[in-house]
N, CA, C and O atoms as a GROMACS GRO file, in nm:
protein
  412
    1MET      N    1   1.190   0.101  -0.841
    1MET     CA    2   1.084   0.004  -0.805
    1MET      C    3   1.070  -0.014  -0.663
    1MET      O    4   1.167  -0.033  -0.589
    2CYS      N    5   0.940  -0.006  -0.622
    2CYS     CA    6   0.897  -0.020  -0.459
    2CYS      C    7   0.939  -0.147  -0.422
    2CYS      O    8   0.972  -0.217  -0.517
    3GLY      N    9   0.949  -0.203  -0.301
    3GLY     CA   10   0.926  -0.308  -0.267
    3GLY      C   11   0.806  -0.372  -0.207
    3GLY      O   12   0.767  -0.316  -0.105
    4ILE      N   13   0.748  -0.459  -0.240
    4ILE     CA   14   0.594  -0.490  -0.191
    4ILE      C   15   0.590  -0.646  -0.186
    4ILE      O   16   0.604  -0.734  -0.271
    5TRP      N   17   0.561  -0.643  -0.037
    5TRP     CA   18   0.572  -0.818   0.027
    5TRP      C   19   0.464  -0.825   0.102
    5TRP      O   20   0.424  -0.718   0.147
    6ALA      N   21   0.392  -0.941   0.133
    6ALA     CA   22   0.279  -1.014   0.161
    6ALA      C   23   0.241  -1.129   0.217
    6ALA      O   24   0.255  -1.222   0.138
    7ILE      N   25   0.199  -1.161   0.322
    7ILE     CA   26   0.181  -1.301   0.364
    7ILE      C   27   0.044  -1.308   0.370
    7ILE      O   28  -0.015  -1.208   0.410
    8PHE      N   29  -0.040  -1.440   0.330
    8PHE     CA   30  -0.158  -1.480   0.334
    8PHE      C   31  -0.189  -1.630   0.409
    8PHE      O   32  -0.146  -1.740   0.374
    9GLY      N   33  -0.272  -1.600   0.516
    9GLY     CA   34  -0.305  -1.754   0.553
    9GLY      C   35  -0.187  -1.830   0.600
    9GLY      O   36  -0.199  -1.951   0.587
   10SER      N   37  -0.057  -1.780   0.660
   10SER     CA   38   0.056  -1.861   0.706
   10SER      C   39   0.035  -1.949   0.838
   10SER      O   40  -0.017  -1.915   0.944
   11ASP      N   41   0.082  -2.053   0.807
   11ASP     CA   42   0.073  -2.141   0.951
   11ASP      C   43   0.150  -2.079   1.057
   11ASP      O   44   0.106  -2.067   1.172
   12GLU      N   45   0.276  -2.034   1.015
   12GLU     CA   46   0.344  -1.988   1.117
   12GLU      C   47   0.312  -1.854   1.146
   12GLU      O   48   0.265  -1.777   1.062
   13ASP      N   49   0.341  -1.817   1.281
   13ASP     CA   50   0.323  -1.685   1.305
   13ASP      C   51   0.411  -1.584   1.236
   13ASP      O   52   0.533  -1.596   1.226
   14VAL      N   53   0.313  -1.447   1.173
   14VAL     CA   54   0.376  -1.348   1.116
   14VAL      C   55   0.488  -1.278   1.137
   14VAL      O   56   0.563  -1.229   1.052
   15SER      N   57   0.500  -1.274   1.293
   15SER     CA   58   0.619  -1.169   1.348
   15SER      C   59   0.749  -1.237   1.317
   15SER      O   60   0.849  -1.176   1.278
   16HIS      N   61   0.743  -1.377   1.336
   16HIS     CA   62   0.879  -1.455   1.265
   16HIS      C   63   0.913  -1.431   1.128
   16HIS      O   64   1.028  -1.448   1.086
   17GLN      N   65   0.808  -1.389   1.050
   17GLN     CA   66   0.847  -1.394   0.898
   17GLN      C   67   0.892  -1.215   0.839
   17GLN      O   68   0.944  -1.169   0.737
   18TYR      N   69   0.839  -1.156   0.967
   18TYR     CA   70   0.910  -1.025   0.901
   18TYR      C   71   1.046  -0.965   0.883
   18TYR      O   72   1.073  -0.853   0.838
   19SER      N   73   1.132  -1.064   0.927
   19SER     CA   74   1.276  -1.043   0.876
   19SER      C   75   1.278  -1.082   0.678
   19SER      O   76   1.354  -1.029   0.597
   20SER      N   77   1.210  -1.147   0.659
   20SER     CA   78   1.190  -1.182   0.494
   20SER      C   79   1.172  -1.033   0.447
   20SER      O   80   1.261  -0.993   0.372
   21CYS      N   81   1.077  -0.950   0.477
   21CYS     CA   82   1.036  -0.839   0.433
   21CYS      C   83   1.132  -0.740   0.444
   21CYS      O   84   1.112  -0.648   0.365
   22LEU      N   85   1.245  -0.726   0.527
   22LEU     CA   86   1.369  -0.671   0.538
   22LEU      C   87   1.479  -0.723   0.438
   22LEU      O   88   1.593  -0.684   0.460
   23GLN      N   89   1.460  -0.802   0.336
   23GLN     CA   90   1.532  -0.834   0.281
   23GLN      C   91   1.527  -0.805   0.127
   23GLN      O   92   1.597  -0.844   0.033
   24ILE      N   93   1.393  -0.704   0.140
   24ILE     CA   94   1.389  -0.639  -0.028
   24ILE      C   95   1.397  -0.463   0.028
   24ILE      O   96   1.363  -0.371  -0.046
   25ALA      N   97   1.438  -0.447   0.140
   25ALA     CA   98   1.480  -0.305   0.183
   25ALA      C   99   1.532  -0.222   0.069
   25ALA      O  100   1.466  -0.122   0.041
   26HIS      N  101   1.613  -0.240   0.018
   26HIS     CA  102   1.668  -0.180  -0.099
   26HIS      C  103   1.579  -0.145  -0.239
   26HIS      O  104   1.613  -0.083  -0.340
   27ARG      N  105   1.482  -0.193  -0.212
   27ARG     CA  106   1.390  -0.150  -0.333
   27ARG      C  107   1.318  -0.018  -0.300
   27ARG      O  108   1.256   0.051  -0.380
   28GLY      N  109   1.331  -0.001  -0.209
   28GLY     CA  110   1.250   0.137  -0.136
   28GLY      C  111   1.304   0.194  -0.014
   28GLY      O  112   1.252   0.162   0.093
   29PRO      N  113   1.417   0.286  -0.018
   29PRO     CA  114   1.480   0.340   0.092
   29PRO      C  115   1.439   0.470   0.160
   29PRO      O  116   1.498   0.533   0.248
   30ASP      N  117   1.298   0.502   0.085
   30ASP     CA  118   1.264   0.649   0.157
   30ASP      C  119   1.173   0.635   0.274
   30ASP      O  120   1.148   0.728   0.351
   31ALA      N  121   1.112   0.486   0.287
   31ALA     CA  122   1.016   0.473   0.386
   31ALA      C  123   0.970   0.275   0.405
   31ALA      O  124   0.985   0.193   0.314
   32PHE      N  125   0.928   0.251   0.514
   32PHE     CA  126   0.920   0.145   0.522
   32PHE      C  127   0.764   0.110   0.626
   32PHE      O  128   0.747   0.152   0.740
   33ARG      N  129   0.680   0.038   0.559
   33ARG     CA  130   0.559  -0.014   0.662
   33ARG      C  131   0.541  -0.152   0.634
   33ARG      O  132   0.565  -0.211   0.529
   34ILE      N  133   0.479  -0.213   0.780
   34ILE     CA  134   0.406  -0.332   0.762
   34ILE      C  135   0.288  -0.320   0.838
   34ILE      O  136   0.282  -0.270   0.950
   35GLU      N  137   0.185  -0.371   0.769
   35GLU     CA  138   0.032  -0.378   0.828
   35GLU      C  139   0.000  -0.479   0.846
   35GLU      O  140   0.056  -0.560   0.772
   36ASN      N  141  -0.086  -0.531   0.931
   36ASN     CA  142  -0.116  -0.645   0.972
   36ASN      C  143  -0.304  -0.625   0.891
   36ASN      O  144  -0.355  -0.516   0.867
   37VAL      N  145  -0.359  -0.734   0.871
   37VAL     CA  146  -0.474  -0.746   0.798
   37VAL      C  147  -0.568  -0.802   0.910
   37VAL      O  148  -0.575  -0.923   0.929
   38ASN      N  149  -0.637  -0.713   0.982
   38ASN     CA  150  -0.716  -0.765   1.098
   38ASN      C  151  -0.806  -0.871   1.062
   38ASN      O  152  -0.793  -0.972   1.131
   39HIS      N  153  -0.899  -0.873   0.967
   39HIS     CA  154  -0.986  -0.970   0.937
   39HIS      C  155  -0.955  -1.068   0.899
   39HIS      O  156  -1.049  -1.146   0.882
   40PHE      N  157  -0.829  -1.116   0.868
   40PHE     CA  158  -0.778  -1.228   0.835
   40PHE      C  159  -0.656  -1.303   0.892
   40PHE      O  160  -0.552  -1.241   0.915
   41LYS      N  161  -0.665  -1.423   0.915
   41LYS     CA  162  -0.554  -1.507   1.007
   41LYS      C  163  -0.433  -1.470   0.946
   41LYS      O  164  -0.426  -1.471   0.823
   42ASN      N  165  -0.335  -1.437   1.018
   42ASN     CA  166  -0.197  -1.440   0.986
   42ASN      C  167  -0.174  -1.368   0.841
   42ASN      O  168  -0.110  -1.430   0.756
   43CYS      N  169  -0.208  -1.281   0.823
   43CYS     CA  170  -0.219  -1.173   0.689
   43CYS      C  171  -0.143  -1.049   0.720
   43CYS      O  172  -0.159  -0.997   0.830
   44CYS      N  173  -0.051  -0.990   0.624
   44CYS     CA  174  -0.007  -0.881   0.616
   44CYS      C  175   0.084  -0.828   0.524
   44CYS      O  176   0.166  -0.904   0.472
   45PHE      N  177   0.081  -0.708   0.496
   45PHE     CA  178   0.136  -0.638   0.383
   45PHE      C  179   0.279  -0.566   0.458
   45PHE      O  180   0.300  -0.532   0.574
   46GLY      N  181   0.367  -0.562   0.334
   46GLY     CA  182   0.493  -0.486   0.375
   46GLY      C  183   0.495  -0.430   0.244
   46GLY      O  184   0.449  -0.479   0.140
   47PHE      N  185   0.583  -0.269   0.269
   47PHE     CA  186   0.562  -0.174   0.138
   47PHE      C  187   0.746  -0.094   0.199
   47PHE      O  188   0.788  -0.045   0.304
   48HIS      N  189   0.796  -0.117   0.084
   48HIS     CA  190   0.934  -0.045   0.091
   48HIS      C  191   0.932   0.091  -0.005
   48HIS      O  192   0.956   0.070  -0.123
   49ARG      N  193   0.912   0.193   0.025
   49ARG     CA  194   0.883   0.293  -0.089
   49ARG      C  195   1.013   0.390  -0.155
   49ARG      O  196   1.107   0.454  -0.108
   50LEU      N  197   0.970   0.369  -0.263
   50LEU     CA  198   1.104   0.464  -0.345
   50LEU      C  199   1.015   0.600  -0.392
   50LEU      O  200   0.949   0.600  -0.496
   51ALA      N  201   1.023   0.694  -0.318
   51ALA     CA  202   0.954   0.805  -0.339
   51ALA      C  203   0.967   0.868  -0.445
   51ALA      O  204   1.042   0.965  -0.431
   52ILE      N  205   0.922   0.856  -0.557
   52ILE     CA  206   0.940   0.959  -0.700
   52ILE      C  207   0.818   1.055  -0.704
   52ILE      O  208   0.852   1.170  -0.730
   53VAL      N  209   0.681   1.036  -0.683
   53VAL     CA  210   0.589   1.111  -0.664
   53VAL      C  211   0.568   1.113  -0.562
   53VAL      O  212   0.578   1.008  -0.500
   54GLY      N  213   0.520   1.256  -0.483
   54GLY     CA  214   0.414   1.274  -0.366
   54GLY      C  215   0.503   1.259  -0.252
   54GLY      O  216   0.622   1.231  -0.254
   55ASP      N  217   0.434   1.281  -0.158
   55ASP     CA  218   0.518   1.302  -0.034
   55ASP      C  219   0.471   1.170   0.059
   55ASP      O  220   0.482   1.060   0.005
   56HIS      N  221   0.422   1.176   0.192
   56HIS     CA  222   0.353   1.092   0.276
   56HIS      C  223   0.254   1.034   0.214
   56HIS      O  224   0.229   0.917   0.244
   57PHE      N  225   0.172   1.102   0.110
   57PHE     CA  226   0.033   1.091   0.091
   57PHE      C  227   0.067   0.914   0.005
   57PHE      O  228  -0.002   0.815   0.026
   58GLY      N  229   0.166   0.918  -0.072
   58GLY     CA  230   0.192   0.790  -0.136
   58GLY      C  231   0.219   0.674  -0.078
   58GLY      O  232   0.207   0.568  -0.139
   59MET      N  233   0.264   0.683   0.069
   59MET     CA  234   0.254   0.528   0.175
   59MET      C  235   0.161   0.440   0.125
   59MET      O  236   0.051   0.473   0.080
   60GLN      N  237   0.203   0.336   0.132
   60GLN     CA  238   0.102   0.221   0.120
   60GLN      C  239   0.188   0.116   0.240
   60GLN      O  240   0.301   0.132   0.286
   61PRO      N  241   0.081   0.001   0.272
   61PRO     CA  242  -0.028  -0.040   0.233
   61PRO      C  243  -0.138   0.113   0.251
   61PRO      O  244  -0.135   0.186   0.350
   62MET      N  245  -0.205   0.128   0.160
   62MET     CA  246  -0.322   0.219   0.157
   62MET      C  247  -0.440   0.193   0.170
   62MET      O  248  -0.496   0.103   0.107
   63ARG      N  249  -0.507   0.283   0.272
   63ARG     CA  250  -0.657   0.239   0.311
   63ARG      C  251  -0.731   0.389   0.292
   63ARG      O  252  -0.663   0.483   0.252
   64VAL      N  253  -0.831   0.402   0.314
   64VAL     CA  254  -0.904   0.509   0.317
   64VAL      C  255  -1.055   0.500   0.410
   64VAL      O  256  -1.112   0.391   0.400
   65LYS      N  257  -1.101   0.570   0.469
   65LYS     CA  258  -1.173   0.542   0.586
   65LYS      C  259  -1.313   0.504   0.515
   65LYS      O  260  -1.393   0.424   0.563
   66SER      N  261  -1.332   0.584   0.373
   66SER     CA  262  -1.456   0.542   0.351
   66SER      C  263  -1.471   0.404   0.276
   66SER      O  264  -1.581   0.350   0.262
   67LEU      N  265  -1.358   0.351   0.231
   67LEU     CA  266  -1.366   0.235   0.204
   67LEU      C  267  -1.254   0.127   0.315
   67LEU      O  268  -1.140   0.102   0.275
   68PRO      N  269  -1.297   0.081   0.429
   68PRO     CA  270  -1.240   0.027   0.520
   68PRO      C  271  -1.205  -0.100   0.509
   68PRO      O  272  -1.138  -0.138   0.605
   69HIS      N  273  -1.228  -0.186   0.421
   69HIS     CA  274  -1.235  -0.337   0.374
   69HIS      C  275  -1.115  -0.370   0.281
   69HIS      O  276  -1.049  -0.475   0.278
   70LEU      N  277  -1.100  -0.251   0.204
   70LEU     CA  278  -0.976  -0.257   0.062
   70LEU      C  279  -0.830  -0.181   0.112
   70LEU      O  280  -0.799  -0.068   0.151
   71TRP      N  281  -0.770  -0.286   0.092
   71TRP     CA  282  -0.585  -0.217   0.112
   71TRP      C  283  -0.557  -0.219  -0.047
   71TRP      O  284  -0.618  -0.270  -0.141
   72LEU      N  285  -0.436  -0.143  -0.039
   72LEU     CA  286  -0.390  -0.125  -0.182
   72LEU      C  287  -0.227  -0.132  -0.145
   72LEU      O  288  -0.165  -0.073  -0.056
   73CYS      N  289  -0.181  -0.222  -0.243
   73CYS     CA  290  -0.023  -0.201  -0.270
   73CYS      C  291  -0.017  -0.222  -0.423
   73CYS      O  292  -0.066  -0.319  -0.480
   74TYR      N  293   0.048  -0.121  -0.483
   74TYR     CA  294   0.105  -0.120  -0.619
   74TYR      C  295   0.217  -0.035  -0.646
   74TYR      O  296   0.257   0.051  -0.568
   75ASN      N  297   0.267  -0.060  -0.758
   75ASN     CA  298   0.401   0.005  -0.792
   75ASN      C  299   0.355   0.086  -0.946
   75ASN      O  300   0.293   0.033  -1.038
   76GLY      N  301   0.389   0.184  -0.944
   76GLY     CA  302   0.331   0.294  -1.081
   76GLY      C  303   0.291   0.424  -1.052
   76GLY      O  304   0.289   0.480  -0.943
   77GLU      N  305   0.260   0.465  -1.156
   77GLU     CA  306   0.186   0.625  -1.148
   77GLU      C  307   0.059   0.593  -1.256
   77GLU      O  308   0.058   0.537  -1.366
   78ILE      N  309  -0.056   0.658  -1.167
   78ILE     CA  310  -0.194   0.683  -1.236
   78ILE      C  311  -0.185   0.812  -1.312
   78ILE      O  312  -0.205   0.912  -1.243
   79TYR      N  313  -0.163   0.830  -1.424
   79TYR     CA  314  -0.166   0.956  -1.480
   79TYR      C  315  -0.299   1.020  -1.498
   79TYR      O  316  -0.297   1.138  -1.533
   80ASN      N  317  -0.391   0.975  -1.484
   80ASN     CA  318  -0.530   1.022  -1.530
   80ASN      C  319  -0.609   1.007  -1.398
   80ASN      O  320  -0.729   0.981  -1.408
   81TYR      N  321  -0.554   1.021  -1.274
   81TYR     CA  322  -0.607   1.001  -1.172
   81TYR      C  323  -0.737   1.125  -1.160
   81TYR      O  324  -0.859   1.112  -1.152
   82LYS      N  325  -0.667   1.221  -1.164
   82LYS     CA  326  -0.764   1.382  -1.153
   82LYS      C  327  -0.897   1.367  -1.285
   82LYS      O  328  -0.985   1.453  -1.293
   83THR      N  329  -0.895   1.302  -1.336
   83THR     CA  330  -0.968   1.289  -1.449
   83THR      C  331  -1.066   1.217  -1.428
   83THR      O  332  -1.183   1.253  -1.438
   84THR      N  333  -1.014   1.074  -1.387
   84THR     CA  334  -1.092   1.002  -1.322
   84THR      C  335  -1.185   1.023  -1.194
   84THR      O  336  -1.282   0.952  -1.164
   85GLN      N  337  -1.133   1.141  -1.122
   85GLN     CA  338  -1.189   1.189  -0.970
   85GLN      C  339  -1.303   1.249  -1.032
   85GLN      O  340  -1.415   1.236  -0.985
   86LYS      N  341  -1.279   1.318  -1.141
   86LYS     CA  342  -1.386   1.447  -1.175
   86LYS      C  343  -1.525   1.367  -1.244
   86LYS      O  344  -1.641   1.385  -1.209
   87GLN      N  345  -1.474   1.270  -1.356
   87GLN     CA  346  -1.549   1.192  -1.404
   87GLN      C  347  -1.650   1.077  -1.331
   87GLN      O  348  -1.757   1.033  -1.373
   88PHE      N  349  -1.591   1.050  -1.229
   88PHE     CA  350  -1.693   0.952  -1.152
   88PHE      C  351  -1.726   1.014  -1.020
   88PHE      O  352  -1.773   0.943  -0.931
   89ASP      N  353  -1.705   1.134  -1.000
   89ASP     CA  354  -1.725   1.223  -0.856
   89ASP      C  355  -1.660   1.161  -0.770
   89ASP      O  356  -1.738   1.124  -0.682
   90PHE      N  357  -1.513   1.117  -0.742
   90PHE     CA  358  -1.466   1.015  -0.608
   90PHE      C  359  -1.428   1.142  -0.530
   90PHE      O  360  -1.374   1.246  -0.567
   91LYS      N  361  -1.473   1.098  -0.409
   91LYS     CA  362  -1.440   1.162  -0.294
   91LYS      C  363  -1.286   1.122  -0.223
   91LYS      O  364  -1.265   1.040  -0.135
   92TYR      N  365  -1.188   1.212  -0.296
   92TYR     CA  366  -1.028   1.143  -0.271
   92TYR      C  367  -1.007   1.203  -0.147
   92TYR      O  368  -1.034   1.321  -0.128
   93LEU      N  369  -0.947   1.107  -0.037
   93LEU     CA  370  -0.925   1.174   0.099
   93LEU      C  371  -0.775   1.214   0.111
   93LEU      O  372  -0.728   1.285   0.200
   94THR      N  373  -0.694   1.149  -0.011
   94THR     CA  374  -0.550   1.176   0.008
   94THR      C  375  -0.524   1.249  -0.132
   94THR      O  376  -0.611   1.254  -0.219
   95GLU      N  377  -0.398   1.304  -0.145
   95GLU     CA  378  -0.336   1.353  -0.263
   95GLU      C  379  -0.250   1.232  -0.342
   95GLU      O  380  -0.172   1.250  -0.436
   96SER      N  381  -0.273   1.147  -0.301
   96SER     CA  382  -0.217   1.018  -0.385
   96SER      C  383  -0.300   0.994  -0.507
   96SER      O  384  -0.423   0.987  -0.508
   97ASP      N  385  -0.212   0.983  -0.620
   97ASP     CA  386  -0.304   0.899  -0.745
   97ASP      C  387  -0.326   0.759  -0.707
   97ASP      O  388  -0.414   0.706  -0.775
   98GLY      N  389  -0.270   0.679  -0.613
   98GLY     CA  390  -0.326   0.580  -0.599
   98GLY      C  391  -0.455   0.518  -0.552
   98GLY      O  392  -0.502   0.404  -0.557
   99GLU      N  393  -0.497   0.643  -0.501
   99GLU     CA  394  -0.638   0.610  -0.453
   99GLU      C  395  -0.773   0.618  -0.544
   99GLU      O  396  -0.885   0.591  -0.502
  100SER      N  397  -0.739   0.666  -0.688
  100SER     CA  398  -0.804   0.604  -0.766
  100SER      C  399  -0.851   0.478  -0.803
  100SER      O  400  -0.964   0.462  -0.850
  101ILE      N  401  -0.766   0.383  -0.785
  101ILE     CA  402  -0.756   0.238  -0.788
  101ILE      C  403  -0.842   0.205  -0.700
  101ILE      O  404  -0.936   0.139  -0.743
  102LEU      N  405  -0.841   0.242  -0.536
  102LEU     CA  406  -0.944   0.221  -0.455
  102LEU      C  407  -1.076   0.223  -0.486
  102LEU      O  408  -1.159   0.136  -0.460
  103HIS      N  409  -1.093   0.330  -0.544
  103HIS     CA  410  -1.238   0.369  -0.575
  103HIS      C  411  -1.288   0.310  -0.686
  103HIS      O  412  -1.404   0.333  -0.721
   0.00000   0.00000   0.00000
């Protein structure tokens, strides 16, 4: 299981809280990323990736240029993402199954 961490609207400076995100590093030893959400005060996502499916395309928090205000952090696998893409004519920008959730 991947490690998902988030802070929303904290009164404390988020940079001081990053250390808490490192406490779940064992949940995803393959990659790590923290992203600030620019449109909200003191809001950020952290993600420790356990790479089971895909390569760097599955890295999160995921964003796509066509949907700039949406962020995605999830743990799981979307088995019907190709079927969903065809059914709704989604224009995927990545090879990640999770992009179907954003659309």
